[in-house]
C-alpha positions in Angstrom: -19.9 32.7 55.8 -21.0 33.9 52.5 -24.7 33.2 51.3 -24.1 30.9 48.4 -21.6 29.0 50.6 -23.9 28.8 53.4 -26.5 27.5 51.3 -24.4 24.7 49.9 -23.6 23.5 53.3 -27.3 23.6 54.0 -27.9 20.9 51.0 -30.2 23.5 49.0 -27.8 23.3 45.7 -24.1 23.3 44.6 -21.8 26.5 45.1 -22.4 27.4 41.8 -26.2 26.3 41.5 -27.0 28.6 45.0 -25.0 31.5 43.4 -27.7 31.6 40.6 -30.7 31.0 43.2 -29.4 33.8 45.1 -29.0 36.0 41.7 -32.3 35.3 40.8 -33.8 36.7 43.8 -35.4 33.9 45.7 -33.5 34.2 48.2 -34.3 36.3 51.6 -32.1 37.2 54.6 -34.0 38.5 57.7 -37.1 39.2 55.5 -34.7 41.2 52.9 -34.4 39.8 49.2 -30.7 39.3 48.6 -29.5 39.2 45.0 -25.7 39.3 45.7 -23.9 35.6 46.5 -21.1 37.0 48.4 -23.2 38.4 51.1 -21.9 37.8 54.6 -24.5 35.9 56.6 -23.8 35.2 60.5 -24.9 32.6 63.0 -28.8 33.7 63.5 -29.6 35.0 60.4 -33.2 33.2 58.7 -32.3 32.2 55.2 -35.3 31.4 53.2 -35.4 30.3 49.6 -38.6 30.7 47.8 -39.9 31.6 51.0 -39.0 28.2 52.9 -36.5 28.5 55.9 -33.0 26.8 55.2 -31.8 24.7 58.1 -28.2 24.6 58.5 -26.6 20.7 58.6 -24.8 20.4 61.3 -21.3 18.9 60.6 -20.5 15.5 60.5 -17.0 13.8 59.7 -17.3 10.1 59.1 -14.5 7.6 59.0 -15.3 4.3 56.7 -13.2 1.3 55.2 -13.7 1.2 51.9 -14.0 -2.2 50.5 -12.7 -2.9 47.2 -15.2 -2.4 44.4 -17.0 0.7 46.0 -16.5 4.1 44.3 -15.1 7.2 46.4 -17.8 9.5 45.0 -21.3 10.6 46.5 -23.4 9.1 44.0 -22.9 6.5 41.4 -24.9 6.3 38.0 -23.9 2.9 37.3 -23.8 -0.4 39.1 -21.1 -0.2 41.8 -21.7 0.7 45.2 -21.0 4.7 46.4 -19.1 4.9 49.3 -21.8 7.3 51.1 -23.7 4.5 51.1 -21.8 2.6 53.8 -22.8 5.3 56.5 -26.2 5.7 58.2 -26.5 9.6 58.2 -29.2 12.1 56.4 -26.3 14.4 56.4 -25.4 15.4 53.1 -21.9 14.0 53.2 -18.8 13.9 50.2 -16.0 11.7 50.4 -12.5 13.8 51.5 -10.4 13.0 48.3 -10.7 9.3 47.1 -9.2 6.2 46.9 -9.4 4.3 43.9 -12.6 1.5 43.3 -9.8 -0.9 43.7 -7.9 0.5 46.5 -9.4 -0.1 50.2 -9.0 1.7 53.8 -9.5 4.9 55.4 -12.0 7.3 53.9 -13.0 10.4 55.3 -16.8 11.4 54.3 -18.1 15.0 55.6 -20.7 17.7 54.6 -18.1 20.6 55.4 -16.7 21.4 52.2 -14.6 23.7 53.7 -12.6 21.1 56.2 -12.5 18.7 53.4 -11.2 21.9 51.1 -8.3 22.5 53.7 -7.3 18.5 54.3 -6.8 17.9 50.6 -5.0 21.1 50.0 -1.3 20.9 48.8 -0.6 23.8 51.2 -1.0 22.1 54.5 0.7 18.6 53.5 -1.5 16.3 55.7 -0.1 13.0 55.9 -1.7 9.9 54.3 -0.2 6.5 55.0 -0.8 3.3 52.5 -0.1 0.0 53.0 1.0 -1.8 49.6 1.5 -5.1 48.2 3.9 -5.6 45.0 4.2 -8.1 42.5 7.6 -8.6 43.2 10.0 -7.8 46.2 11.4 -4.3 46.1 15.2 -3.8 46.2 16.8 -1.6 49.2 17.7 0.6 45.8 14.2 0.6 44.8 12.8 2.1 48.5 15.6 4.6 48.4 14.2 5.4 44.9 10.2 6.1 46.5 12.2 7.8 49.1 13.7 10.5 47.6 10.8 10.7 44.7 10.7 9.6 41.4 10.0 11.1 38.2 6.0 10.7 36.9 4.3 12.4 33.7 3.3 15.3 36.0 6.5 15.8 37.7 9.0 14.4 40.2 7.0 13.4 43.6 8.2 14.7 46.7 10.1 13.0 49.4 7.9 10.3 51.2 8.3 8.1 54.1 9.2 4.4 52.8 9.3 1.3 54.9 9.4 -2.2 54.4 6.7 -4.4 56.0 7.2 -7.8 54.7 8.8 -9.7 51.5 6.8 -7.5 48.8 4.7 -5.4 51.6 5.8 -1.2 52.1 4.2 1.4 53.9 4.5 4.8 52.2 3.5 7.7 53.7 2.8 10.8 51.3 2.6 14.4 51.8 1.1 15.1 48.3 -2.2 13.8 46.3 -2.1 13.2 42.8 -4.1 10.9 41.1 -3.5 6.7 41.5 0.0 8.6 42.8 1.2 5.3 44.9 0.3 2.9 42.1 2.2 5.0 39.2 5.3 5.1 42.0 5.3 1.5 41.9 5.4 1.4 38.1 8.3 4.2 38.0 10.3 1.5 39.9 9.3 -1.1 37.3 6.8 -2.7 39.7 3.2 -3.3 40.0 0.7 -3.0 43.0 -1.0 -5.8 43.6 -3.1 -4.6 46.8 -3.3 -0.9 48.1 -4.9 0.0 51.5 -5.1 3.3 53.0 -4.2 2.9 56.6 -3.8 6.5 58.3 -5.0 9.9 57.4 -3.5 12.7 59.3 -3.8 11.4 62.7 -6.4 9.1 62.1 -5.9 5.6 61.9 -7.7 3.1 60.0 -7.3 0.8 63.5 -9.9 -1.9 63.7 -12.9 -0.8 62.0 -13.9 -3.7 60.0 -14.2 -3.7 56.1 -17.6 -2.2 55.0 -17.8 0.0 58.5 -18.0 3.3 59.2 -18.3 5.5 62.3 -18.6 9.1 63.1 -15.5 11.0 64.8 -15.8 12.4 68.2 -15.9 16.4 68.4 -12.2 16.0 69.8 -11.0 14.0 66.7 -12.8 16.4 64.3 -11.0 19.3 66.3 -7.7 17.8 65.4 -8.3 17.7 61.9 -9.0 21.4 62.1 -6.0 21.4 64.2 -3.8 20.2 61.3 -4.8 23.5 58.6 -4.8 26.5 61.0 -1.1 27.3 60.2 
């Protein structure tokens, strides 16, 4: 792993700031001053910043059932609560993707930046399933249009899985992640989302996780997530 990336993973600073710290000559690897942020380091290397050893944080992945009104950020400068506050962990966690402040449901948090980047990269098309309540009952033609793709201001959406769950309730499975995509898709068919909940991320189901609750994923679950992005 590159040195700057390792420092970011360890919680020393953001990747960009870590690069500056290295270039300033403040970092040693096995007693040698290193000024190249791209220098490769391996497990067992002794890394120090300003003479202080850098402890590499153990990787954690958490599932959270985000309530409405909670923001999908690591920190919230305003009065609203940030999703990381729902997790009891000392690790420096960040959301994997986002949910709108008014949306609820399954959100993953991790300190593994590499895994987070892969899970949200369009190349891997990791599925995410949403349950939504619409303002008015959608017609069968509306559902077919959603499934085939609708025109948004940033292009036509990719084919999606669409299933009616009630008179005004629909489940949509997406393999892409544009900003406020589900809400904009509903608007494209002349409708409006009243409530939106993410119920699945890849193979992980929201299940019976209570609103506002969180749980740390098992090693097996994390391995499955890693397996989604190895192709």
